[in-house]
BAPANU-439234 format. One record per residue: x, y, z of N, C-alpha, C in turn. Coordinates in Angstrom, 3 decimals, m for minus. Layout:
<sites>
+----------+----------+----------+----------+----------+----------+----------+----------+----------+
!    neast !   nnorth !      nup !   caeast !  canorth !     caup !    ceast !   cnorth !      cup !
+----------+----------+----------+----------+----------+----------+----------+----------+----------+
!        X !        Y !        Z !        X !        Y !        Z !        X !        Y !        Z !
...
+----------+----------+----------+----------+----------+----------+----------+----------+----------+
</sites>
This chain:
<sites>
+----------+----------+----------+----------+----------+----------+----------+----------+----------+
!    neast !   nnorth !      nup !   caeast !  canorth !     caup !    ceast !   cnorth !      cup !
+----------+----------+----------+----------+----------+----------+----------+----------+----------+
!  m49.242 !   m7.528 !    2.850 !  m49.071 !   m6.620 !    3.694 !  m48.446 !   m7.137 !    5.311 !
!  m49.599 !   m8.155 !    5.497 !  m49.107 !   m8.759 !    6.874 !  m48.089 !   m9.519 !    6.631 !
!  m47.244 !   m9.618 !    5.842 !  m45.643 !  m10.665 !    6.190 !  m44.675 !   m9.369 !    6.006 !
!  m44.996 !   m8.289 !    5.120 !  m44.156 !   m7.093 !    5.810 !  m43.921 !   m6.834 !    6.865 !
!  m45.361 !   m6.184 !    7.669 !  m45.337 !   m6.002 !    8.726 !  m44.705 !   m7.032 !    9.639 !
!  m44.969 !   m8.530 !    9.579 !  m44.167 !   m9.339 !   10.290 !  m42.724 !   m9.115 !   10.002 !
!  m42.051 !   m9.144 !    9.257 !  m40.825 !   m9.086 !    8.833 !  m39.864 !   m7.360 !    9.818 !
!  m41.158 !   m6.553 !    9.570 !  m40.529 !   m5.173 !   10.333 !  m40.564 !   m5.748 !   11.654 !
!  m41.882 !   m6.317 !   12.326 !  m41.845 !   m6.561 !   13.861 !  m40.796 !   m7.476 !   14.192 !
!  m40.432 !   m8.553 !   13.328 !  m39.430 !   m9.479 !   13.798 !  m38.282 !   m8.550 !   13.736 !
!  m37.525 !   m7.418 !   12.777 !  m36.609 !   m7.170 !   12.817 !  m36.386 !   m6.478 !   13.798 !
!  m37.593 !   m5.537 !   14.300 !  m37.488 !   m4.574 !   15.347 !  m37.011 !   m5.282 !   17.012 !
!  m37.968 !   m6.472 !   16.838 !  m37.503 !   m7.327 !   18.192 !  m36.375 !   m8.015 !   18.116 !
!  m35.499 !   m8.016 !   16.962 !  m34.132 !   m8.802 !   17.023 !  m33.177 !   m7.390 !   17.709 !
!  m33.641 !   m6.706 !   17.273 !  m32.389 !   m5.089 !   16.948 !  m32.856 !   m4.868 !   19.147 !
!  m34.210 !   m4.686 !   19.291 !  m34.578 !   m4.774 !   20.754 !  m33.555 !   m5.913 !   21.598 !
!  m33.499 !   m7.124 !   20.915 !  m32.780 !   m7.834 !   21.933 !  m31.182 !   m7.965 !   21.909 !
!  m30.637 !   m7.608 !   20.739 !  m29.152 !   m7.494 !   20.327 !  m28.596 !   m5.753 !   20.520 !
!  m29.092 !   m5.051 !   20.927 !  m29.005 !   m3.642 !   20.840 !  m28.061 !   m3.546 !   22.228 !
!  m28.461 !   m3.434 !   22.941 !  m27.266 !   m3.346 !   24.379 !  m25.933 !   m3.987 !   24.352 !
!  m25.880 !   m5.331 !   23.637 !  m24.816 !   m5.819 !   23.652 !  m23.910 !   m5.490 !   22.792 !
!  m24.584 !   m5.183 !   21.586 !  m23.453 !   m4.276 !   19.946 !  m23.104 !   m3.249 !   20.742 !
!  m24.077 !   m2.089 !   20.878 !  m23.914 !   m0.947 !   21.951 !  m22.612 !   m1.088 !   22.545 !
!  m22.488 !   m2.265 !   23.568 !  m21.600 !   m2.436 !   25.020 !  m20.111 !   m3.276 !   24.116 !
!  m20.533 !   m3.634 !   23.134 !  m19.035 !   m4.636 !   22.569 !  m18.665 !   m3.447 !   21.929 !
!  m18.949 !   m2.629 !   20.937 !  m18.432 !   m2.070 !   19.742 !  m18.671 !   m0.417 !   19.987 !
!  m19.596 !   m0.137 !   20.888 !  m20.026 !    1.390 !   21.162 !  m20.857 !    1.975 !   20.351 !
!  m21.759 !    2.822 !   21.218 !  m23.208 !    2.846 !   20.324 !  m22.869 !    3.704 !   19.193 !
!  m21.773 !    4.889 !   19.342 !  m21.924 !    5.692 !   17.666 !  m21.473 !    4.843 !   16.751 !
!  m21.035 !    3.724 !   16.857 !  m20.311 !    2.751 !   15.748 !  m21.627 !    2.086 !   15.612 !
!  m22.329 !    1.724 !   16.427 !  m23.232 !    0.433 !   15.872 !  m24.172 !    1.735 !   15.083 !
!  m24.680 !    2.557 !   15.322 !  m25.525 !    3.540 !   14.863 !  m25.026 !    3.906 !   13.900 !
!  m23.902 !    3.989 !   13.503 !  m23.051 !    4.649 !   12.060 !  m23.439 !    3.447 !   11.198 !
!  m23.181 !    2.323 !   11.605 !  m23.347 !    1.070 !   10.828 !  m24.644 !    0.726 !   10.250 !
!  m25.534 !    1.139 !   11.481 !  m26.991 !    0.806 !   11.469 !  m27.660 !    1.863 !   10.631 !
!  m27.418 !    2.944 !   10.677 !  m27.761 !    3.921 !    9.612 !  m27.569 !    4.042 !    8.215 !
!  m26.097 !    3.459 !    7.783 !  m25.846 !    3.373 !    6.238 !  m26.667 !    2.218 !    5.696 !
!  m27.303 !    1.051 !    6.844 !  m28.201 !   m0.152 !    6.361 !  m29.303 !    0.274 !    6.194 !
!  m29.748 !    1.226 !    7.339 !  m31.106 !    1.203 !    7.023 !  m31.402 !    2.795 !    6.107 !
!  m30.278 !    3.638 !    6.008 !  m30.849 !    4.801 !    5.042 !  m30.721 !    4.122 !    3.401 !
!  m29.724 !    2.934 !    3.313 !  m29.871 !    2.828 !    1.815 !  m30.857 !    1.555 !    1.705 !
!  m31.263 !    1.059 !    2.525 !  m32.771 !    0.279 !    2.537 !  m33.853 !    1.019 !    2.042 !
!  m33.809 !    2.405 !    2.489 !  m34.753 !    3.377 !    2.515 !  m35.060 !    3.966 !    0.656 !
!  m33.212 !    4.207 !    0.671 !  m33.432 !    4.892 !   m0.966 !  m33.848 !    3.893 !   m1.745 !
!  m33.339 !    2.334 !   m1.872 !  m34.056 !    1.740 !   m2.567 !  m35.367 !    1.219 !   m2.138 !
!  m35.644 !    1.399 !   m1.409 !  m37.262 !    0.841 !   m1.052 !  m38.063 !    1.069 !   m2.055 !
!  m37.960 !    2.337 !   m2.761 !  m39.145 !    2.790 !   m3.836 !  m38.884 !    2.485 !   m5.090 !
!  m37.872 !    1.832 !   m5.381 !  m37.010 !    1.290 !   m6.908 !  m38.365 !   m0.131 !   m6.974 !
!  m38.279 !   m1.093 !   m7.040 !  m39.188 !   m1.991 !   m7.329 !  m40.443 !   m1.458 !   m7.632 !
!  m40.996 !   m1.444 !   m8.539 !  m42.445 !   m1.739 !   m9.178 !  m43.698 !   m2.809 !   m9.157 !
!  m42.898 !   m4.114 !   m9.016 !  m43.681 !   m5.271 !   m8.295 !  m43.200 !   m6.208 !   m7.227 !
!  m43.875 !   m6.700 !   m6.380 !  m43.438 !   m7.344 !   m5.501 !  m42.916 !   m8.740 !   m5.843 !
!  m42.040 !   m9.130 !   m4.904 !  m41.058 !  m10.244 !   m4.820 !  m41.167 !  m11.086 !   m3.334 !
!  m41.250 !  m12.292 !   m3.250 !  m41.285 !  m12.868 !   m2.153 !  m39.647 !  m12.765 !   m1.465 !
!  m39.087 !  m12.679 !   m1.845 !  m37.407 !  m12.224 !   m1.707 !  m37.133 !  m11.019 !   m0.770 !
!  m38.292 !  m10.025 !   m1.178 !  m38.309 !   m9.164 !   m0.727 !  m38.148 !   m8.734 !    0.914 !
!  m38.681 !   m9.918 !    1.212 !  m38.787 !   m9.829 !    2.970 !  m37.426 !  m10.020 !    3.333 !
!  m36.565 !  m10.836 !    2.792 !  m35.420 !  m10.614 !    3.440 !  m34.671 !   m9.604 !    3.829 !
!  m34.808 !   m8.854 !    2.740 !  m33.929 !   m6.951 !    2.909 !  m34.636 !   m6.461 !    4.120 !
!  m35.904 !   m6.255 !    3.892 !  m37.189 !   m5.982 !    5.092 !  m36.681 !   m6.217 !    6.306 !
!  m36.379 !   m7.112 !    6.464 !  m35.882 !   m7.966 !    7.607 !  m34.655 !   m7.387 !    8.350 !
!  m33.638 !   m7.403 !    7.428 !  m32.540 !   m7.052 !    7.744 !  m32.443 !   m5.322 !    8.100 !
!  m33.268 !   m4.152 !    7.240 !  m33.320 !   m3.229 !    7.060 !  m34.040 !   m2.597 !    8.565 !
!  m35.300 !   m3.727 !    8.811 !  m35.965 !   m3.307 !   10.312 !  m34.845 !   m3.458 !   11.359 !
!  m34.256 !   m4.765 !   11.369 !  m33.094 !   m4.775 !   12.437 !  m32.354 !   m3.767 !   12.740 !
!  m31.795 !   m3.038 !   11.583 !  m30.686 !   m1.635 !   11.396 !  m31.546 !   m0.365 !   11.860 !
!  m32.927 !   m0.099 !   11.635 !  m33.629 !    0.836 !   12.026 !  m33.884 !    0.638 !   13.436 !
!  m34.381 !   m0.730 !   14.166 !  m34.324 !   m0.708 !   15.285 !  m33.725 !   m0.212 !   16.266 !
!  m32.029 !   m0.561 !   15.840 !  m30.765 !   m0.567 !   16.243 !  m30.470 !    1.242 !   16.763 !
!  m31.165 !    1.583 !   15.121 !  m30.833 !    2.911 !   15.288 !  m31.645 !    3.915 !   16.042 !
!  m33.188 !    3.150 !   16.216 !  m34.206 !    4.242 !   16.888 !  m33.627 !    3.739 !   19.084 !
!  m33.011 !    2.264 !   19.040 !  m33.039 !    1.973 !   20.384 !  m31.684 !    2.887 !   20.732 !
!  m30.513 !    2.670 !   20.158 !  m29.230 !    3.251 !   20.604 !  m29.419 !    4.834 !   20.603 !
!  m29.989 !    5.411 !   20.014 !  m30.173 !    6.830 !   19.852 !  m30.555 !    7.314 !   21.568 !
!  m30.999 !    6.645 !   21.892 !  m31.105 !    7.140 !   23.336 !  m30.043 !    6.804 !   24.185 !
!  m29.053 !    5.960 !   23.864 !  m27.923 !    5.879 !   24.671 !  m27.129 !    6.891 !   24.438 !
!  m26.909 !    7.302 !   22.922 !  m26.107 !    8.339 !   22.866 !  m26.925 !    9.826 !   23.509 !
!  m27.812 !    9.870 !   23.233 !  m28.188 !   10.935 !   23.600 !  m27.919 !   11.407 !   25.216 !
!  m27.992 !   10.690 !   26.016 !  m27.571 !   10.112 !   27.394 !  m26.196 !   10.576 !   27.807 !
!  m25.453 !   10.118 !   26.460 !  m24.184 !   10.205 !   26.626 !  m23.772 !   11.725 !   26.162 !
!  m23.808 !   12.248 !   25.961 !  m23.666 !   13.810 !   25.280 !  m24.319 !   15.102 !   26.524 !
!  m25.372 !   14.404 !   27.040 !  m25.887 !   15.761 !   27.996 !  m25.293 !   15.362 !   29.484 !
!  m24.934 !   16.897 !   30.378 !  m24.481 !   16.585 !   31.836 !  m25.343 !   15.845 !   32.203 !
!  m25.127 !   14.928 !   32.927 !  m25.540 !   14.401 !   34.113 !  m26.798 !   15.297 !   34.915 !
!  m26.501 !   16.496 !   35.073 !  m27.548 !   16.933 !   35.904 !  m28.877 !   17.196 !   35.172 !
!  m28.480 !   17.305 !   33.987 !  m29.813 !   17.889 !   32.554 !  m30.127 !   16.953 !   32.035 !
!  m30.154 !   15.695 !   32.354 !  m30.411 !   14.467 !   31.633 !  m32.621 !   14.114 !   31.726 !
!  m32.399 !   14.545 !   32.852 !  m34.289 !   14.654 !   33.063 !  m34.782 !   15.687 !   31.956 !
!  m34.345 !   16.948 !   31.437 !  m34.317 !   17.921 !   31.031 !  m34.368 !   17.460 !   29.214 !
!  m33.117 !   16.712 !   29.126 !  m33.183 !   15.975 !   27.820 !  m33.848 !   15.106 !   27.675 !
!  m34.335 !   14.470 !   28.348 !  m35.195 !   13.024 !   28.124 !  m36.495 !   14.102 !   27.984 !
!  m37.021 !   15.062 !   28.786 !  m38.235 !   15.517 !   28.733 !  m38.374 !   16.075 !   27.083 !
!  m37.294 !   16.777 !   26.577 !  m37.178 !   17.415 !   25.500 !  m37.485 !   16.403 !   23.963 !
!  m36.332 !   15.134 !   24.491 !  m36.728 !   14.385 !   23.113 !  m38.213 !   13.957 !   23.231 !
!  m38.751 !   13.273 !   24.557 !  m39.961 !   12.574 !   24.190 !  m40.853 !   13.531 !   23.882 !
!  m40.719 !   14.799 !   24.027 !  m41.652 !   15.963 !   23.430 !  m41.290 !   16.121 !   22.295 !
!  m40.261 !   15.971 !   21.332 !  m39.954 !   16.381 !   19.916 !  m40.426 !   15.037 !   19.618 !
!  m40.452 !   14.067 !   19.877 !  m40.752 !   12.757 !   19.308 !  m42.323 !   12.623 !   19.264 !
!  m42.890 !   12.992 !   20.154 !  m44.214 !   13.531 !   20.266 !  m44.923 !   14.018 !   19.168 !
!  m44.381 !   15.022 !   19.306 !  m44.402 !   16.428 !   17.975 !  m44.442 !   15.519 !   16.389 !
!  m43.000 !   14.839 !   16.211 !  m42.795 !   14.281 !   15.462 !  m43.892 !   13.206 !   14.961 !
!  m44.031 !   12.461 !   16.065 !  m45.607 !   11.413 !   16.043 !  m46.771 !   11.912 !   15.157 !
!  m47.337 !   13.540 !   15.627 !  m47.965 !   14.069 !   14.766 !  m47.908 !   14.482 !   13.852 !
!  m46.535 !   15.428 !   13.741 !  m46.504 !   15.824 !   12.309 !  m46.139 !   15.248 !   11.211 !
!  m45.266 !   14.263 !   11.682 !  m44.557 !   13.000 !   10.703 !  m46.104 !   12.506 !    9.243 !
!  m46.949 !   11.893 !   10.261 !  m47.824 !   11.253 !    9.086 !  m48.358 !   12.219 !    8.261 !
!  m48.829 !   13.726 !    8.789 !  m49.375 !   14.403 !    7.858 !  m48.074 !   15.180 !    6.867 !
!  m47.044 !   15.463 !    7.202 !  m46.224 !   15.568 !    6.413 !  m45.882 !   14.604 !    5.286 !
!  m45.812 !   13.149 !    5.957 !  m45.453 !   11.988 !    4.779 !  m47.232 !   12.465 !    3.891 !
!  m48.122 !   12.261 !    4.632 !  m49.263 !   12.021 !    3.721 !  m49.438 !   13.374 !    2.374 !
!  m49.307 !   14.384 !    2.966 !  m48.601 !   16.054 !    2.137 !  m47.882 !   15.100 !    0.955 !
!  m47.007 !   14.641 !    1.270 !  m45.820 !   14.653 !    0.345 !  m46.267 !   13.177 !   m0.797 !
!  m46.823 !   12.506 !   m0.181 !  m47.190 !   11.496 !   m1.133 !  m47.974 !   11.704 !   m2.031 !
!  m49.368 !   12.570 !   m1.157 !  m50.290 !   13.629 !   m2.369 !  m49.481 !   14.142 !   m3.418 !
!  m48.131 !   15.062 !   m3.091 !  m48.045 !   15.963 !   m3.936 !  m46.864 !   15.666 !   m5.082 !
!  m46.239 !   14.600 !   m4.724 !  m44.878 !   13.974 !   m5.203 !  m45.233 !   12.064 !   m5.915 !
!  m46.130 !   11.858 !   m5.122 !  m46.407 !   10.495 !   m5.216 !  m45.641 !    9.582 !   m4.233 !
!  m46.230 !    8.195 !   m4.247 !  m45.637 !    7.750 !   m2.828 !  m44.012 !    7.295 !   m2.871 !
!  m43.798 !    7.078 !   m3.830 !  m42.340 !    7.260 !   m4.233 !  m41.169 !    7.467 !   m4.010 !
!  m41.445 !    9.016 !   m3.877 !  m40.555 !   10.318 !   m3.800 !  m40.163 !   10.330 !   m2.069 !
!  m41.500 !    9.436 !   m1.750 !  m40.965 !    9.259 !    0.143 !  m39.600 !    8.533 !    0.521 !
!  m39.656 !    7.361 !    0.005 !  m38.616 !    6.451 !    0.027 !  m37.102 !    6.958 !    0.207 !
!  m37.132 !    7.603 !   m1.052 !  m35.510 !    7.972 !   m1.083 !  m35.385 !    9.269 !    0.289 !
!  m36.392 !   10.362 !   m0.193 !  m36.356 !   10.980 !    1.258 !  m36.031 !   10.660 !    2.579 !
!  m36.689 !    9.995 !    2.881 !  m36.911 !    9.478 !    4.368 !  m35.097 !    8.650 !    4.542 !
!  m34.672 !    7.947 !    3.633 !  m33.083 !    7.662 !    3.434 !  m32.202 !    8.350 !    3.058 !
!  m32.352 !    9.715 !    2.323 !  m31.568 !   10.818 !    2.794 !  m31.654 !   11.427 !    3.946 !
!  m32.584 !   11.691 !    4.541 !  m32.519 !   12.177 !    6.197 !  m32.082 !   11.276 !    7.084 !
!  m31.819 !    9.803 !    6.824 !  m31.266 !    8.717 !    7.618 !  m29.725 !    8.884 !    7.418 !
!  m29.427 !    9.056 !    6.254 !  m28.052 !    9.233 !    6.076 !  m27.473 !   10.807 !    6.033 !
!  m28.262 !   11.610 !    6.444 !  m27.588 !   12.751 !    6.627 !  m27.042 !   12.851 !    7.965 !
!  m27.427 !   11.690 !    8.762 !  m27.010 !   11.961 !   10.349 !  m25.974 !   11.525 !   10.591 !
!  m25.554 !   10.536 !    9.397 !  m24.300 !    9.362 !    9.666 !  m23.158 !   10.717 !   10.220 !
!  m22.824 !   11.517 !    9.430 !  m21.634 !   12.873 !    9.557 !  m21.525 !   13.183 !   11.229 !
!  m22.788 !   13.375 !   11.681 !  m22.876 !   14.119 !   12.982 !  m22.602 !   12.496 !   14.219 !
!  m23.158 !   11.645 !   13.866 !  m23.026 !   10.457 !   14.786 !  m21.596 !   10.302 !   14.914 !
!  m20.968 !    9.863 !   13.507 !  m19.483 !    9.666 !   13.528 !  m18.480 !   10.197 !   14.059 !
!  m18.898 !   12.069 !   14.143 !  m18.012 !   12.968 !   15.151 !  m17.899 !   12.281 !   16.411 !
!  m18.995 !   11.698 !   17.131 !  m19.000 !   10.857 !   18.207 !  m17.853 !   10.151 !   18.521 !
!  m17.941 !    9.282 !   17.568 !  m17.030 !    8.429 !   17.786 !  m15.759 !    8.302 !   19.231 !
!  m15.015 !    9.861 !   18.550 !  m13.783 !    9.865 !   19.394 !  m14.155 !   10.252 !   20.824 !
!  m15.561 !   10.312 !   20.876 !  m15.595 !   11.177 !   22.416 !  m16.166 !    9.845 !   23.057 !
!  m16.747 !    9.122 !   22.123 !  m16.505 !    7.550 !   22.690 !  m15.846 !    6.790 !   23.212 !
!  m14.532 !    6.718 !   22.414 !  m13.255 !    6.121 !   23.024 !  m12.751 !    6.664 !   24.264 !
+----------+----------+----------+----------+----------+----------+----------+----------+----------+
</sites>
């Protein structure tokens, strides 16, 4: 578990370093769409293996980079679609909903694991990430 957490932390660190440059070069929505595809697909297949293999660390690292990009650049997209005079309100609402998600999410995940088993959580998370792709993709035209 230590190596998995290190791979995820390393992926998030790489994402933090490169997110701004990628977003500036290619546009926030474009980067989020591509990263969401990797992130969501990584979750979809995350519950498939039944035995640990050391080579899993490489895809875990890649999926963590994608997840870090999505989570980092989402704030930039939020501010780009909010009117300038409402950005403080948007930041407050976003932070509040994130806080509520941090409280409710683990409880809901734990309940889902108890009811359906651990392996069902992976595809559910993947489907939720992938379901955001059409919405973010629709923002690409506005970003240009």
